[in-house]
C-alpha positions as a Markdown table, in Angstrom:
| # | Residue | x | y | z |
|---|---|---|---|---|
| 1 | Unk | 163.0 | 124.0 | 129.8 |
| 2 | Unk | 161.6 | 121.7 | 127.3 |
| 3 | Unk | 162.4 | 118.6 | 129.9 |
| 4 | Unk | 160.5 | 120.4 | 132.4 |
| 5 | Unk | 157.7 | 121.0 | 130.1 |
| 6 | Unk | 157.6 | 117.6 | 128.9 |
| 7 | Unk | 157.9 | 116.3 | 132.9 |
| 8 | Unk | 155.0 | 118.4 | 133.5 |
| 9 | Unk | 152.8 | 117.1 | 130.8 |
| 10 | Unk | 153.6 | 113.4 | 131.7 |
| 11 | Unk | 152.7 | 114.2 | 135.3 |
| 12 | Unk | 149.4 | 115.9 | 134.2 |
| 13 | Unk | 148.6 | 113.1 | 131.9 |
| 14 | Unk | 149.3 | 110.3 | 134.4 |
| 15 | Unk | 147.4 | 112.2 | 137.1 |
| 16 | Unk | 144.5 | 112.6 | 134.9 |
| 17 | Unk | 144.6 | 108.9 | 133.9 |
| 18 | Unk | 144.8 | 107.8 | 137.7 |
| 19 | Unk | 141.9 | 110.2 | 138.4 |
| 20 | Unk | 140.0 | 108.7 | 135.5 |
| 21 | Unk | 140.9 | 105.2 | 136.8 |
| 22 | Unk | 139.8 | 106.1 | 140.3 |
| 23 | Unk | 136.4 | 107.5 | 138.9 |
| 24 | Unk | 136.0 | 104.5 | 136.7 |
| 25 | Unk | 136.6 | 102.2 | 139.7 |
| 26 | Unk | 134.3 | 104.1 | 142.0 |
| 27 | Unk | 131.7 | 103.9 | 139.2 |
| 28 | Unk | 132.4 | 100.3 | 138.8 |
| 29 | Unk | 131.9 | 99.6 | 142.5 |
| 30 | Unk | 128.8 | 101.6 | 142.5 |
| 31 | Unk | 127.5 | 99.6 | 139.6 |
| 32 | Unk | 128.3 | 96.4 | 141.3 |
| 33 | Unk | 126.6 | 97.6 | 144.4 |
| 34 | Unk | 123.4 | 98.4 | 142.5 |
| 35 | Unk | 123.3 | 95.1 | 141.0 |
| 36 | Unk | 123.9 | 93.3 | 144.0 |
| 37 | Unk | 121.0 | 95.4 | 145.6 |
| 38 | Unk | 118.9 | 94.4 | 142.6 |
| 39 | Unk | 119.8 | 90.9 | 143.0 |
| 40 | Unk | 118.9 | 90.7 | 146.3 |
| 41 | Unk | 115.7 | 92.6 | 146.0 |
| 42 | Unk | 114.7 | 90.1 | 143.2 |
| 43 | Unk | 115.8 | 87.2 | 145.6 |
| 44 | Unk | 113.6 | 88.7 | 148.3 |
| 45 | Unk | 110.7 | 89.1 | 146.0 |
| 46 | Unk | 111.0 | 85.7 | 144.7 |
| 47 | Unk | 111.1 | 84.5 | 148.3 |
| 48 | Unk | 108.1 | 86.5 | 149.2 |
| 49 | Unk | 106.5 | 85.1 | 146.0 |
| 50 | Unk | 107.2 | 81.6 | 147.0 |
| 51 | Unk | 105.9 | 82.1 | 150.6 |
| 52 | Unk | 102.7 | 83.6 | 149.1 |
| 53 | Unk | 102.1 | 80.6 | 146.9 |
| 54 | Unk | 102.6 | 78.2 | 149.7 |
| 55 | Unk | 100.3 | 80.1 | 152.1 |
| 56 | Unk | 97.8 | 80.2 | 149.3 |
| 57 | Unk | 98.2 | 76.5 | 148.7 |
| 58 | Unk | 97.8 | 75.9 | 152.4 |
| 59 | Unk | 94.6 | 78.0 | 152.5 |
| 60 | Unk | 93.3 | 76.2 | 149.5 |
| 61 | Unk | 94.0 | 72.8 | 151.1 |
| 62 | Unk | 92.1 | 74.0 | 154.1 |
| 63 | Unk | 89.2 | 75.2 | 152.2 |
| 64 | Unk | 88.9 | 72.0 | 150.5 |
| 65 | Unk | 89.4 | 70.1 | 153.7 |
| 66 | Unk | 86.4 | 72.2 | 155.3 |
| 67 | Unk | 84.5 | 71.6 | 152.4 |
| 68 | Unk | 84.8 | 67.9 | 152.4 |
| 69 | Unk | 84.0 | 68.0 | 156.0 |
| 70 | Unk | 80.8 | 70.0 | 155.4 |
| 71 | Unk | 79.9 | 67.5 | 152.8 |
| 72 | Unk | 80.3 | 64.6 | 155.1 |
| 73 | Unk | 78.2 | 66.3 | 157.6 |
| 74 | Unk | 75.5 | 67.0 | 155.4 |
| 75 | Unk | 75.6 | 63.4 | 154.0 |
| 76 | Unk | 75.4 | 62.2 | 157.6 |
| 77 | Unk | 72.6 | 64.6 | 158.2 |
| 78 | Unk | 70.7 | 63.3 | 155.2 |
| 79 | Unk | 71.3 | 59.7 | 156.1 |
| 80 | Unk | 69.9 | 60.3 | 159.6 |
| 81 | Unk | 66.9 | 62.0 | 158.3 |
| 82 | Unk | 66.3 | 59.2 | 156.0 |
| 83 | Unk | 66.4 | 56.5 | 158.7 |
| 84 | Unk | 64.2 | 58.9 | 160.8 |
| 85 | Unk | 61.7 | 58.9 | 158.1 |
| 86 | Unk | 61.9 | 55.2 | 157.4 |
| 87 | Unk | 61.3 | 54.5 | 161.0 |
| 88 | Unk | 58.4 | 56.9 | 161.1 |
| 89 | Unk | 56.9 | 55.0 | 158.1 |
| 90 | Unk | 57.5 | 51.6 | 159.8 |
| 91 | Unk | 55.7 | 52.9 | 162.8 |
| 92 | Unk | 52.7 | 54.2 | 160.8 |
| 93 | Unk | 52.5 | 51.1 | 158.8 |
| 94 | Unk | 52.7 | 49.2 | 162.2 |
| 95 | Unk | 50.1 | 51.2 | 163.8 |
| 96 | Unk | 47.6 | 51.2 | 160.7 |
| 97 | Unk | 47.9 | 47.3 | 160.7 |
| 98 | Unk | 47.2 | 47.3 | 164.4 |
| 99 | Unk | 44.3 | 49.3 | 164.2 |
| 100 | Unk | 43.2 | 47.3 | 161.1 |
| 101 | Unk | 43.5 | 43.7 | 162.2 |
| 102 | Unk | 43.4 | 44.6 | 166.1 |
| 103 | Unk | 46.6 | 42.9 | 166.9 |
């Protein structure tokens, strides 16, 4: 009888231990999965951030290029205007000289 009792006790304890071990294993697996998921999410976020940064940089570069082009165009226009003004002045001076001295 005592032997039986001890046997049952040992069996129950072992089964309990096994169950506990299994539970722990499952928990560990779940934790690992969660960690992996978190890591993946973090990686994805980082990648997205990097992509966004690159896109922003590209946009900034494009904007800068556009601004430079606009500035160049403005400068060209100003130069053209100045040239036109100079030509007009020269024409006026020549005409006035002609009318004055009758060349």
